[in-house]
C-alpha positions in Angstrom: 5.0 20.9 -39.8 7.7 18.1 -40.3 7.9 17.7 -36.4 5.1 15.8 -37.0 6.1 13.2 -38.7 7.7 12.3 -35.5 5.6 13.2 -32.5 2.2 11.7 -33.6 4.0 8.5 -33.9 6.8 8.8 -31.0 3.2 9.1 -28.9 1.4 6.3 -30.2 4.6 4.3 -29.3 4.8 6.0 -25.7 0.4 5.0 -25.3 1.1 1.4 -26.2 3.7 1.0 -24.4 1.6 2.6 -21.2 -0.9 0.8 -22.2 0.9 -2.9 -22.0 2.7 -1.6 -18.8 -1.0 -1.2 -17.1 -2.1 -4.3 -18.9 0.8 -6.9 -17.5 0.2 -4.9 -13.5 -3.7 -6.2 -13.4 -2.7 -9.2 -14.9 -0.3 -9.5 -11.9 -2.7 -8.4 -9.7 -1.2 -4.9 -8.6 -4.9 -3.9 -8.1 -6.1 -6.5 -5.9 -6.1 -5.3 -2.6 -6.1 -2.0 -2.4 -7.0 -1.4 1.0 -5.3 -4.2 2.9 -1.9 -3.0 3.2 -3.3 0.8 4.3 -4.7 -1.5 6.9 -2.1 -3.7 7.9 0.0 -0.8 8.1 -2.2 1.6 11.4 -2.8 -1.9 12.9 0.6 -3.1 12.6 1.0 -2.5 16.2 1.6 -5.4 19.1 0.2 -4.0 22.4 -3.2 -4.4 22.0 -5.3 -1.2 21.9 -7.5 -1.5 24.9 -5.0 -0.8 28.1 -5.7 -3.4 31.3 -5.9 -1.8 33.6 -6.2 -5.3 35.5 -2.3 -5.9 34.4 -1.1 -2.9 35.6 -2.9 -3.1 38.9 -1.4 -6.9 39.4 2.5 -5.6 38.2 1.9 -2.3 41.2 1.1 -5.2 43.2 3.9 -7.0 43.1 6.5 -3.8 43.2 5.5 -3.0 45.8 5.2 -6.2 48.0 
């Protein structure tokens, strides 16, 4: 039973630290744009998404001729 005198205040202090950390992260803008980084990873390619068949034909003509 004596351990509760230690565990209850310790739990309150840890909860307070977690709340302060959450408030600081919200104020610093950590949760402003949740979808942007995910879309940037997917669209990071330099190549166009739709192949350019006319450019491929021109390259084949240059190689042959």
